[in-house]
N, CA, C and O atoms as a printed pandas DataFrame, in Angstrom:
     atom_number atom_name residue_name chain_id  residue_number  x_coord  y_coord  z_coord
0              1         N          MET        A               1  -12.205   23.333   18.956
1              2        CA          MET        A               1  -11.433   23.062   17.758
2              3         C          MET        A               1  -11.266   21.551   17.560
3              4         O          MET        A               1  -11.487   21.034   16.465
4              5         N          LEU        A               2  -10.881   20.861   18.612
5              6        CA          LEU        A               2  -10.689   19.417   18.487
6              7         C          LEU        A               2  -12.006   18.656   18.446
7              8         O          LEU        A               2  -12.030   17.481   18.080
8              9         N          LEU        A               3  -13.090   19.304   18.812
9             10        CA          LEU        A               3  -14.391   18.653   18.798
10            11         C          LEU        A               3  -14.809   18.259   17.378
11            12         O          LEU        A               3  -15.596   17.331   17.193
12            13         N          GLU        A               4  -14.280   18.965   16.386
13            14        CA          GLU        A               4  -14.576   18.639   14.992
14            15         C          GLU        A               4  -14.030   17.273   14.601
15            16         O          GLU        A               4  -14.561   16.625   13.699
16            17         N          TYR        A               5  -12.990   16.841   15.263
17            18        CA          TYR        A               5  -12.364   15.555   14.957
18            19         C          TYR        A               5  -12.919   14.418   15.808
19            20         O          TYR        A               5  -12.464   13.281   15.683
20            21         N          ALA        A               6  -13.868   14.696   16.648
21            22        CA          ALA        A               6  -14.420   13.665   17.532
22            23         C          ALA        A               6  -15.089   12.545   16.748
23            24         O          ALA        A               6  -14.968   11.378   17.120
24            25         N          ALA        A               7  -15.786   12.876   15.677
25            26        CA          ALA        A               7  -16.453   11.844   14.871
26            27         C          ALA        A               7  -15.437   10.916   14.226
27            28         O          ALA        A               7  -15.648    9.704   14.178
28            29         N          ILE        A               8  -14.346   11.465   13.732
29            30        CA          ILE        A               8  -13.301   10.634   13.130
30            31         C          ILE        A               8  -12.653    9.749   14.192
31            32         O          ILE        A               8  -12.422    8.563   13.959
32            33         N          GLY        A               9  -12.364   10.321   15.346
33            34        CA          GLY        A               9  -11.781    9.536   16.428
34            35         C          GLY        A               9  -12.710    8.426   16.893
35            36         O          GLY        A               9  -12.265    7.309   17.158
36            37         N          MET        A              10  -13.992    8.730   16.990
37            38        CA          MET        A              10  -14.967    7.712   17.393
38            39         C          MET        A              10  -15.053    6.596   16.344
39            40         O          MET        A              10  -15.148    5.420   16.696
40            41         N          MET        A              11  -15.020    6.962   15.066
41            42        CA          MET        A              11  -15.077    5.956   14.010
42            43         C          MET        A              11  -13.853    5.046   14.055
43            44         O          MET        A              11  -13.982    3.832   13.900
44            45         N          ILE        A              12  -12.679    5.611   14.263
45            46        CA          ILE        A              12  -11.468    4.800   14.367
46            47         C          ILE        A              12  -11.554    3.876   15.578
47            48         O          ILE        A              12  -11.170    2.709   15.498
48            49         N          PHE        A              13  -12.053    4.389   16.687
49            50        CA          PHE        A              13  -12.191    3.576   17.898
50            51         C          PHE        A              13  -13.163    2.420   17.683
51            52         O          PHE        A              13  -12.870    1.281   18.049
52            53         N          VAL        A              14  -14.319    2.714   17.089
53            54        CA          VAL        A              14  -15.341    1.681   16.891
54            55         C          VAL        A              14  -14.842    0.615   15.912
55            56         O          VAL        A              14  -15.034   -0.576   16.159
56            57         N          THR        A              15  -14.211    1.014   14.813
57            58        CA          THR        A              15  -13.725    0.022   13.855
58            59         C          THR        A              15  -12.616   -0.836   14.450
59            60         O          THR        A              15  -12.544   -2.034   14.175
60            61         N          THR        A              16  -11.758   -0.240   15.257
61            62        CA          THR        A              16  -10.720   -1.019   15.928
62            63         C          THR        A              16  -11.338   -1.993   16.922
63            64         O          THR        A              16  -10.907   -3.142   17.022
64            65         N          LEU        A              17  -12.333   -1.541   17.646
65            66        CA          LEU        A              17  -13.011   -2.401   18.609
66            67         C          LEU        A              17  -13.715   -3.563   17.913
67            68         O          LEU        A              17  -13.616   -4.702   18.368
68            69         N          VAL        A              18  -14.419   -3.293   16.825
69            70        CA          VAL        A              18  -15.107   -4.366   16.088
70            71         C          VAL        A              18  -14.102   -5.374   15.544
71            72         O          VAL        A              18  -14.345   -6.579   15.611
72            73         N          GLY        A              19  -12.984   -4.906   15.007
73            74        CA          GLY        A              19  -11.950   -5.808   14.513
74            75         C          GLY        A              19  -11.368   -6.668   15.616
75            76         O          GLY        A              19  -11.174   -7.869   15.430
76            77         N          ALA        A              20  -11.086   -6.068   16.764
77            78        CA          ALA        A              20  -10.529   -6.821   17.892
78            79         C          ALA        A              20  -11.530   -7.862   18.401
79            80         O          ALA        A              20  -11.148   -8.985   18.729
80            81         N          ILE        A              21  -12.801   -7.488   18.463
81            82        CA          ILE        A              21  -13.824   -8.441   18.905
82            83         C          ILE        A              21  -13.936   -9.596   17.918
83            84         O          ILE        A              21  -14.066  -10.747   18.335
84            85         N          ALA        A              22  -13.888   -9.313   16.613
85            86        CA          ALA        A              22  -13.985  -10.373   15.602
86            87         C          ALA        A              22  -12.801  -11.339   15.711
87            88         O          ALA        A              22  -12.983  -12.552   15.617
88            89         N          ILE        A              23  -11.620  -10.822   15.903
89            90        CA          ILE        A              23  -10.439  -11.687   16.042
90            91         C          ILE        A              23  -10.529  -12.499   17.319
91            92         O          ILE        A              23  -10.213  -13.689   17.325
92            93         N          PHE        A              24  -10.956  -11.868   18.395
93            94        CA          PHE        A              24  -11.079  -12.565   19.676
94            95         C          PHE        A              24  -12.105  -13.690   19.596
95            96         O          PHE        A              24  -11.834  -14.808   20.035
96            97         N          LEU        A              25  -13.275  -13.405   19.042
97            98        CA          LEU        A              25  -14.319  -14.436   18.932
98            99         C          LEU        A              25  -13.897  -15.557   17.982
99           100         O          LEU        A              25  -14.225  -16.719   18.223
100          101         N          GLY        A              26  -13.189  -15.234   16.925
101          102        CA          GLY        A              26  -12.699  -16.252   16.004
102          103         C          GLY        A              26  -11.687  -17.171   16.656
103          104         O          GLY        A              26  -11.673  -18.373   16.388
104          105         N          SER        A              27  -10.839  -16.615   17.513
105          106        CA          SER        A              27   -9.847  -17.462   18.183
106          107         C          SER        A              27  -10.488  -18.333   19.263
107          108         O          SER        A              27   -9.985  -19.418   19.557
108          109         N          ILE        A              28  -11.578  -17.878   19.847
109          110        CA          ILE        A              28  -12.250  -18.675   20.884
110          111         C          ILE        A              28  -13.117  -19.771   20.264
111          112         O          ILE        A              28  -13.022  -20.934   20.657
112          113         N          PHE        A              29  -13.952  -19.407   19.306
113          114        CA          PHE        A              29  -14.934  -20.342   18.768
114          115         C          PHE        A              29  -14.482  -21.050   17.492
115          116         O          PHE        A              29  -15.166  -21.964   17.033
116          117         N          GLY        A              30  -13.368  -20.660   16.914
117          118        CA          GLY        A              30  -12.911  -21.264   15.665
118          119         C          GLY        A              30  -12.324  -22.647   15.875
119          120         O          GLY        A              30  -11.957  -23.007   16.993
120          121         N          PRO        A              31  -12.230  -23.437   14.781
121          122        CA          PRO        A              31  -11.661  -24.779   14.892
122          123         C          PRO        A              31  -10.173  -24.708   15.207
123          124         O          PRO        A              31   -9.471  -23.796   14.769
124          125         N          LYS        A              32   -9.710  -25.685   15.972
125          126        CA          LYS        A              32   -8.324  -25.674   16.416
126          127         C          LYS        A              32   -7.509  -26.854   15.864
127          128         O          LYS        A              32   -6.293  -26.900   16.049
128          129         N          ARG        A              33   -8.165  -27.800   15.191
129          130        CA          ARG        A              33   -7.450  -28.973   14.709
130          131         C          ARG        A              33   -6.707  -28.642   13.414
131          132         O          ARG        A              33   -7.304  -28.158   12.453
132          133         N          VAL        A              34   -5.419  -28.904   13.401
133          134        CA          VAL        A              34   -4.612  -28.700   12.211
134          135         C          VAL        A              34   -4.387  -30.061   11.561
135          136         O          VAL        A              34   -3.861  -30.982   12.187
136          137         N          THR        A              35   -4.792  -30.176   10.296
137          138        CA          THR        A              35   -4.591  -31.423    9.563
138          139         C          THR        A              35   -3.635  -31.170    8.407
139          140         O          THR        A              35   -3.299  -30.025    8.105
140          141         N          ASP        A              36   -3.198  -32.250    7.763
141          142        CA          ASP        A              36   -2.287  -32.096    6.627
142          143         C          ASP        A              36   -2.958  -31.347    5.479
143          144         O          ASP        A              36   -2.311  -30.565    4.783
144          145         N          LYS        A              37   -4.241  -31.584    5.283
145          146        CA          LYS        A              37   -4.950  -30.886    4.205
146          147         C          LYS        A              37   -5.052  -29.391    4.479
147          148         O          LYS        A              37   -4.944  -28.579    3.561
148          149         N          LYS        A              38   -5.260  -29.033    5.732
149          150        CA          LYS        A              38   -5.367  -27.609    6.065
150          151         C          LYS        A              38   -4.013  -26.912    5.956
151          152         O          LYS        A              38   -3.944  -25.729    5.625
152          153         N          ALA        A              39   -2.953  -27.639    6.233
153          154        CA          ALA        A              39   -1.619  -27.049    6.186
154          155         C          ALA        A              39   -1.048  -27.006    4.771
155          156         O          ALA        A              39   -0.045  -26.331    4.539
156          157         N          ALA        A              40   -1.663  -27.710    3.821
157          158        CA          ALA        A              40   -1.159  -27.739    2.450
158          159         C          ALA        A              40   -1.415  -26.398    1.765
159          160         O          ALA        A              40   -2.415  -25.744    2.058
160          161         N          PRO        A              41   -0.527  -25.974    0.855
161          162        CA          PRO        A              41   -0.764  -24.725    0.125
162          163         C          PRO        A              41   -1.971  -24.850   -0.789
163          164         O          PRO        A              41   -2.212  -25.911   -1.366
164          165         N          TYR        A              42   -2.719  -23.780   -0.919
165          166        CA          TYR        A              42   -3.947  -23.778   -1.709
166          167         C          TYR        A              42   -3.699  -23.068   -3.033
167          168         O          TYR        A              42   -3.253  -21.921   -3.054
168          169         N          GLU        A              43   -3.988  -23.750   -4.134
169          170        CA          GLU        A              43   -3.801  -23.155   -5.453
170          171         C          GLU        A              43   -5.070  -23.344   -6.270
171          172         O          GLU        A              43   -5.110  -24.193   -7.160
172          173         N          SER        A              44   -6.076  -22.587   -5.989
173          174        CA          SER        A              44   -7.332  -22.585   -6.752
174          175         C          SER        A              44   -7.987  -23.953   -6.821
175          176         O          SER        A              44   -8.587  -24.285   -7.843
176          177         N          GLY        A              45   -7.894  -24.749   -5.785
177          178        CA          GLY        A              45   -8.535  -26.046   -5.747
178          179         C          GLY        A              45   -7.770  -27.132   -6.469
179          180         O          GLY        A              45   -8.231  -28.273   -6.519
180          181         N          MET        A              46   -6.610  -26.815   -7.033
181          182        CA          MET        A              46   -5.815  -27.806   -7.750
182          183         C          MET        A              46   -4.744  -28.370   -6.824
183          184         O          MET        A              46   -4.371  -27.740   -5.834
184          185         N          SER        A              47   -4.260  -29.544   -7.147
185          186        CA          SER        A              47   -3.160  -30.117   -6.376
186          187         C          SER        A              47   -1.918  -29.274   -6.601
187          188         O          SER        A              47   -1.608  -28.927   -7.741
188          189         N          PRO        A              48   -1.203  -28.937   -5.538
189          190        CA          PRO        A              48   -0.030  -28.081   -5.703
190          191         C          PRO        A              48    1.080  -28.782   -6.473
191          192         O          PRO        A              48    1.313  -29.979   -6.305
192          193         N          ILE        A              49    1.759  -28.018   -7.319
193          194        CA          ILE        A              49    2.899  -28.515   -8.075
194          195         C          ILE        A              49    4.133  -27.845   -7.506
195          196         O          ILE        A              49    4.260  -26.622   -7.578
196          197         N          GLY        A              50    5.034  -28.614   -6.947
197          198        CA          GLY        A              50    6.244  -28.055   -6.373
198          199         C          GLY        A              50    5.986  -27.495   -4.989
199          200         O          GLY        A              50    4.931  -27.740   -4.404
200          201         N          PRO        A              51    6.944  -26.742   -4.461
201          202        CA          PRO        A              51    6.782  -26.188   -3.107
202          203         C          PRO        A              51    5.738  -25.074   -3.092
203          204         O          PRO        A              51    5.452  -24.454   -4.116
204          205         N          GLY        A              52    5.185  -24.841   -1.927
205          206        CA          GLY        A              52    4.174  -23.799   -1.781
206          207         C          GLY        A              52    4.746  -22.398   -1.879
207          208         O          GLY        A              52    4.027  -21.453   -2.205
208          209         N          THR        A              53    6.020  -22.257   -1.602
209          210        CA          THR        A              53    6.664  -20.946   -1.705
210          211         C          THR        A              53    7.767  -21.031   -2.740
211          212         O          THR        A              53    8.468  -22.039   -2.840
212          213         N          ARG        A              54    7.911  -19.986   -3.494
213          214        CA          ARG        A              54    9.008  -19.930   -4.457
214          215         C          ARG        A              54    9.529  -18.504   -4.519
215          216         O          ARG        A              54    8.829  -17.554   -4.170
216          217         N          GLN        A              55   10.748  -18.375   -4.962
217          218        CA          GLN        A              55   11.362  -17.058   -5.006
218          219         C          GLN        A              55   10.820  -16.278   -6.200
219          220         O          GLN        A              55   10.624  -16.821   -7.287
220          221         N          VAL        A              56   10.589  -15.006   -5.970
221          222        CA          VAL        A              56   10.121  -14.106   -7.018
222          223         C          VAL        A              56   11.294  -13.225   -7.420
223          224         O          VAL        A              56   12.004  -12.709   -6.557
224          225         N          PRO        A              57   11.507  -13.046   -8.726
225          226        CA          PRO        A              57   12.622  -12.181   -9.144
226          227         C          PRO        A              57   12.481  -10.760   -8.587
227          228         O          PRO        A              57   11.371  -10.277   -8.365
228          229         N          VAL        A              58   13.603  -10.111   -8.369
229          230        CA          VAL        A              58   13.621   -8.778   -7.771
230          231         C          VAL        A              58   12.964   -7.752   -8.687
231          232         O          VAL        A              58   12.440   -6.748   -8.204
232          233         N          ARG        A              59   12.981   -7.981   -9.996
233          234        CA          ARG        A              59   12.417   -6.973  -10.905
234          235         C          ARG        A              59   10.926   -6.753  -10.663
235          236         O          ARG        A              59   10.428   -5.649  -10.883
236          237         N          PHE        A              60   10.207   -7.779  -10.214
237          238        CA          PHE        A              60    8.795   -7.605   -9.903
238          239         C          PHE        A              60    8.628   -6.688   -8.686
239          240         O          PHE        A              60    7.711   -5.867   -8.640
240          241         N          TYR        A              61    9.508   -6.834   -7.721
241          242        CA          TYR        A              61    9.485   -5.970   -6.537
242          243         C          TYR        A              61    9.764   -4.530   -6.940
243          244         O          TYR        A              61    9.093   -3.607   -6.478
244          245         N          ARG        A              62   10.753   -4.343   -7.798
245          246        CA          ARG        A              62   11.098   -2.988   -8.225
246          247         C          ARG        A              62    9.944   -2.339   -8.989
247          248         O          ARG        A              62    9.655   -1.158   -8.797
248          249         N          VAL        A              63    9.289   -3.107   -9.852
249          250        CA          VAL        A              63    8.157   -2.560  -10.594
250          251         C          VAL        A              63    7.036   -2.166   -9.636
251          252         O          VAL        A              63    6.396   -1.131   -9.819
252          253         N          ALA        A              64    6.798   -2.991   -8.615
253          254        CA          ALA        A              64    5.750   -2.679   -7.643
254          255         C          ALA        A              64    6.088   -1.405   -6.868
255          256         O          ALA        A              64    5.218   -0.560   -6.657
256          257         N          VAL        A              65    7.324   -1.264   -6.449
257          258        CA          VAL        A              65    7.729   -0.069   -5.702
258          259         C          VAL        A              65    7.627    1.170   -6.589
259          260         O          VAL        A              65    7.164    2.217   -6.139
260          261         N          LEU        A              66    8.056    1.057   -7.844
261          262        CA          LEU        A              66    7.946    2.197   -8.753
262          263         C          LEU        A              66    6.486    2.569   -9.009
263          264         O          LEU        A              66    6.149    3.750   -9.094
264          265         N          PHE        A              67    5.625    1.565   -9.130
265          266        CA          PHE        A              67    4.207    1.848   -9.327
266          267         C          PHE        A              67    3.645    2.613   -8.136
267          268         O          PHE        A              67    2.927    3.598   -8.310
268          269         N          ILE        A              68    3.968    2.163   -6.928
269          270        CA          ILE        A              68    3.475    2.842   -5.729
270          271         C          ILE        A              68    4.018    4.268   -5.663
271          272         O          ILE        A              68    3.289    5.200   -5.322
272          273         N          LEU        A              69    5.294    4.435   -5.990
273          274        CA          LEU        A              69    5.916    5.758   -5.958
274          275         C          LEU        A              69    5.200    6.726   -6.881
275          276         O          LEU        A              69    4.844    7.828   -6.463
276          277         N          PHE        A              70    4.983    6.336   -8.124
277          278        CA          PHE        A              70    4.375    7.246   -9.082
278          279         C          PHE        A              70    2.863    7.337   -8.903
279          280         O          PHE        A              70    2.262    8.346   -9.273
280          281         N          ASP        A              71    2.249    6.320   -8.351
281          282        CA          ASP        A              71    0.825    6.382   -8.056
282          283         C          ASP        A              71    0.562    7.414   -6.961
283          284         O          ASP        A              71   -0.388    8.191   -7.058
284          285         N          ILE        A              72    1.384    7.426   -5.936
285          286        CA          ILE        A              72    1.241    8.414   -4.864
286          287         C          ILE        A              72    1.487    9.816   -5.405
287          288         O          ILE        A              72    0.820   10.772   -5.010
288          289         N          GLU        A              73    2.441    9.924   -6.303
289          290        CA          GLU        A              73    2.718   11.239   -6.886
290          291         C          GLU        A              73    1.505   11.760   -7.650
291          292         O          GLU        A              73    1.164   12.937   -7.534
292          293         N          VAL        A              74    0.859   10.912   -8.420
293          294        CA          VAL        A              74   -0.308   11.329   -9.198
294          295         C          VAL        A              74   -1.471   11.692   -8.277
295          296         O          VAL        A              74   -2.212   12.633   -8.558
296          297         N          VAL        A              75   -1.636   10.953   -7.180
297          298        CA          VAL        A              75   -2.722   11.236   -6.233
298          299         C          VAL        A              75   -2.566   12.634   -5.639
299          300         O          VAL        A              75   -3.562   13.316   -5.395
300          301         N          PHE        A              76   -1.336   13.063   -5.406
301          302        CA          PHE        A              76   -1.125   14.395   -4.851
302          303         C          PHE        A              76   -1.139   15.486   -5.919
303          304         O          PHE        A              76   -1.358   16.654   -5.600
304          305         N          PHE        A              77   -0.909   15.123   -7.175
305          306        CA          PHE        A              77   -0.933   16.124   -8.242
306          307         C          PHE        A              77   -2.338   16.623   -8.559
307          308         O          PHE        A              77   -2.513   17.802   -8.864
308          309         N          LEU        A              78   -3.329   15.761   -8.494
309          310        CA          LEU        A              78   -4.682   16.154   -8.900
310          311         C          LEU        A              78   -5.261   17.275   -8.033
311          312         O          LEU        A              78   -5.714   18.277   -8.588
312          313         N          PRO        A              79   -5.270   17.157   -6.702
313          314        CA          PRO        A              79   -5.797   18.288   -5.914
314          315         C          PRO        A              79   -4.965   19.557   -6.079
315          316         O          PRO        A              79   -5.501   20.665   -6.055
316          317         N          TRP        A              80   -3.662   19.391   -6.246
317          318        CA          TRP        A              80   -2.808   20.549   -6.443
318          319         C          TRP        A              80   -3.149   21.247   -7.755
319          320         O          TRP        A              80   -3.190   22.476   -7.808
320          321         N          ALA        A              81   -3.394   20.481   -8.810
321          322        CA          ALA        A              81   -3.723   21.071  -10.107
322          323         C          ALA        A              81   -5.077   21.767  -10.066
323          324         O          ALA        A              81   -5.273   22.794  -10.715
324          325         N          ILE        A              82   -6.002   21.210   -9.310
325          326        CA          ILE        A              82   -7.331   21.829   -9.216
326          327         C          ILE        A              82   -7.264   23.163   -8.476
327          328         O          ILE        A              82   -7.920   24.128   -8.869
328          329         N          ALA        A              83   -6.479   23.216   -7.415
329          330        CA          ALA        A              83   -6.404   24.425   -6.592
330          331         C          ALA        A              83   -5.169   25.271   -6.910
331          332         O          ALA        A              83   -4.751   26.081   -6.083
332          333         N          PHE        A              84   -4.587   25.098   -8.085
333          334        CA          PHE        A              84   -3.321   25.764   -8.406
334          335         C          PHE        A              84   -3.427   27.283   -8.343
335          336         O          PHE        A              84   -2.549   27.939   -7.783
336          337         N          ARG        A              85   -4.486   27.847   -8.908
337          338        CA          ARG        A              85   -4.616   29.318   -8.932
338          339         C          ARG        A              85   -4.823   29.899   -7.544
339          340         O          ARG        A              85   -4.367   31.007   -7.262
340          341         N          ASP        A              86   -5.508   29.162   -6.672
341          342        CA          ASP        A              86   -5.736   29.663   -5.320
342          343         C          ASP        A              86   -4.484   29.577   -4.457
343          344         O          ASP        A              86   -4.301   30.385   -3.547
344          345         N          LEU        A              87   -3.622   28.604   -4.737
345          346        CA          LEU        A              87   -2.424   28.405   -3.913
346          347         C          LEU        A              87   -1.320   29.401   -4.245
347          348         O          LEU        A              87   -0.564   29.797   -3.358
348          349         N          GLY        A              88   -1.217   29.803   -5.481
349          350        CA          GLY        A              88   -0.220   30.788   -5.880
350          351         C          GLY        A              88    1.199   30.267   -5.802
351          352         O          GLY        A              88    1.459   29.086   -6.035
352          353         N          LEU        A              89    2.113   31.164   -5.473
353          354        CA          LEU        A              89    3.536   30.837   -5.430
354          355         C          LEU        A              89    3.841   29.837   -4.319
355          356         O          LEU        A              89    4.712   28.982   -4.481
356          357         N          PHE        A              90    3.139   29.933   -3.202
357          358        CA          PHE        A              90    3.357   28.991   -2.094
358          359         C          PHE        A              90    3.071   27.561   -2.531
359          360         O          PHE        A              90    3.830   26.647   -2.210
360          361         N          GLY        A              91    1.980   27.365   -3.262
361          362        CA          GLY        A              91    1.628   26.031   -3.745
362          363         C          GLY        A              91    2.642   25.492   -4.726
363          364         O          GLY        A              91    2.949   24.300   -4.717
364          365         N          LEU        A              92    3.169   26.372   -5.582
365          366        CA          LEU        A              92    4.185   25.952   -6.541
366          367         C          LEU        A              92    5.466   25.518   -5.832
367          368         O          LEU        A              92    6.051   24.492   -6.180
368          369         N          ILE        A              93    5.896   26.283   -4.852
369          370        CA          ILE        A              93    7.117   25.936   -4.114
370          371         C          ILE        A              93    6.919   24.658   -3.306
371          372         O          ILE        A              93    7.813   23.813   -3.255
372          373         N          ALA        A              94    5.767   24.511   -2.681
373          374        CA          ALA        A              94    5.493   23.287   -1.917
374          375         C          ALA        A              94    5.507   22.064   -2.817
375          376         O          ALA        A              94    6.021   21.016   -2.427
376          377         N          MET        A              95    4.948   22.180   -4.019
377          378        CA          MET        A              95    4.934   21.036   -4.936
378          379         C          MET        A              95    6.327   20.748   -5.476
379          380         O          MET        A              95    6.663   19.588   -5.712
380          381         N          LEU        A              96    7.130   21.758   -5.671
381          382        CA          LEU        A              96    8.511   21.526   -6.086
382          383         C          LEU        A              96    9.283   20.779   -4.995
383          384         O          LEU        A              96   10.029   19.843   -5.281
384          385         N          ILE        A              97    9.096   21.203   -3.746
385          386        CA          ILE        A              97    9.754   20.516   -2.632
386          387         C          ILE        A              97    9.282   19.068   -2.542
387          388         O          ILE        A              97   10.074   18.173   -2.245
388          389         N          PHE        A              98    8.002   18.835   -2.795
389          390        CA          PHE        A              98    7.465   17.474   -2.785
390          391         C          PHE        A              98    8.045   16.627   -3.921
391          392         O          PHE        A              98    8.284   15.432   -3.748
392          393         N          ASN        A              99    8.268   17.243   -5.072
393          394        CA          ASN        A              99    8.697   16.490   -6.249
394          395         C          ASN        A              99   10.199   16.268   -6.346
395          396         O          ASN        A              99   10.629   15.360   -7.058
396          397         N          ILE        A             100   10.998   17.046   -5.670
397          398        CA          ILE        A             100   12.454   16.896   -5.779
398          399         C          ILE        A             100   12.908   15.492   -5.381
399          400         O          ILE        A             100   13.649   14.881   -6.151
400          401         N          PRO        A             101   12.514   14.940   -4.229
401          402        CA          PRO        A             101   12.949   13.561   -3.921
402          403         C          PRO        A             101   12.387   12.535   -4.903
403          404         O          PRO        A             101   13.048   11.541   -5.204
404          405         N          LEU        A             102   11.185   12.764   -5.400
405          406        CA          LEU        A             102   10.612   11.832   -6.369
406          407         C          LEU        A             102   11.375   11.857   -7.690
407          408         O          LEU        A             102   11.603   10.814   -8.303
408          409         N          ILE        A             103   11.760   13.032   -8.114
409          410        CA          ILE        A             103   12.521   13.145   -9.361
410          411         C          ILE        A             103   13.902   12.530   -9.189
411          412         O          ILE        A             103   14.395   11.856  -10.094
412          413         N          ILE        A             104   14.528   12.751   -8.048
413          414        CA          ILE        A             104   15.830   12.138   -7.788
414          415         C          ILE        A             104   15.716   10.612   -7.807
415          416         O          ILE        A             104   16.566    9.933   -8.383
416          417         N          GLY        A             105   14.674   10.077   -7.181
417          418        CA          GLY        A             105   14.459    8.625   -7.193
418          419         C          GLY        A             105   14.183    8.103   -8.589
419          420         O          GLY        A             105   14.658    7.027   -8.953
420          421         N          PHE        A             106   13.416    8.855   -9.382
421          422        CA          PHE        A             106   13.130    8.454  -10.755
422          423         C          PHE        A             106   14.408    8.415  -11.594
423          424         O          PHE        A             106   14.636    7.456  -12.331
424          425         N          VAL        A             107   15.234    9.446  -11.487
425          426        CA          VAL        A             107   16.493    9.479  -12.241
426          427         C          VAL        A             107   17.406    8.346  -11.794
427          428         O          VAL        A             107   18.059    7.719  -12.629
428          429         N          TYR        A             108   17.466    8.071  -10.498
429          430        CA          TYR        A             108   18.298    6.979   -9.982
430          431         C          TYR        A             108   17.845    5.633  -10.556
431          432         O          TYR        A             108   18.670    4.839  -11.007
432          433         N          GLU        A             109   16.532    5.381  -10.539
433          434        CA          GLU        A             109   16.012    4.127  -11.083
434          435         C          GLU        A             109   16.237    4.045  -12.590
435          436         O          GLU        A             109   16.496    2.965  -13.121
436          437         N          TRP        A             110   16.142    5.160  -13.266
437          438        CA          TRP        A             110   16.374    5.183  -14.701
438          439         C          TRP        A             110   17.823    4.830  -15.005
439          440         O          TRP        A             110   18.095    4.035  -15.905
440          441         N          LYS        A             111   18.751    5.419  -14.259
441          442        CA          LYS        A             111   20.176    5.143  -14.461
442          443         C          LYS        A             111   20.539    3.700  -14.107
443          444         O          LYS        A             111   21.417    3.112  -14.737
444          445         N          LYS        A             112   19.868    3.125  -13.102
445          446        CA          LYS        A             112   20.126    1.735  -12.705
446          447         C          LYS        A             112   19.525    0.733  -13.691
447          448         O          LYS        A             112   19.844   -0.455  -13.635
448          449         N          GLY        A             113   18.658    1.200  -14.591
449          450        CA          GLY        A             113   18.054    0.306  -15.566
450          451         C          GLY        A             113   16.804   -0.397  -15.067
451          452         O          GLY        A             113   16.402   -1.414  -15.632
452          453         N          ALA        A             114   16.184    0.125  -14.018
453          454        CA          ALA        A             114   14.994   -0.522  -13.455
454          455         C          ALA        A             114   13.784   -0.382  -14.372
455          456         O          ALA        A             114   12.830   -1.151  -14.254
456          457         N          LEU        A             115   13.811    0.583  -15.277
457          458        CA          LEU        A             115   12.683    0.786  -16.172
458          459         C          LEU        A             115   12.796   -0.060  -17.444
459          460         O          LEU        A             115   11.877   -0.070  -18.263
460          461         N          GLN        A             116   13.905   -0.762  -17.612
461          462        CA          GLN        A             116   14.085   -1.654  -18.748
462          463         C          GLN        A             116   13.524   -3.021  -18.423
463          464         O          GLN        A             116   13.883   -3.618  -17.408
464          465         N          TRP        A             117   12.650   -3.517  -19.273
465          466        CA          TRP        A             117   12.037   -4.829  -19.040
466          467         C          TRP        A             117   12.617   -5.813  -20.046
467          468         O          TRP        A             117   12.605   -5.566  -21.252
468          469         N          ASP        A             118   13.125   -6.931  -19.537
469          470        CA          ASP        A             118   13.738   -7.940  -20.419
470          471         C          ASP        A             118   12.715   -8.794  -21.085
471          472         O          ASP        A             118   13.063   -9.688  -21.856
């Protein structure tokens, strides 16, 4: 039974190993001198204006979180909609259980005004 997953496990192992080897070789053979130019923030080849870091308003964070929330919901809706007739009542109940926390979060964000853009 678990032999079916051996290929996936081997792929995860090999990709992790290749990544670790690449990081290790980069740290050994890579340049180590830090200069002021290398430490300066990079903005598309232009001279930086102001500090390299600046605060981002919270509304951008909220929009990103809402996008991820509803994007994940849509990703799970498509296979469910395709196999809806085969799943029957069990599939409907499982999808309702999946959607209840999402709907609660959506209503909460709506009431807080997160969907209003100034």
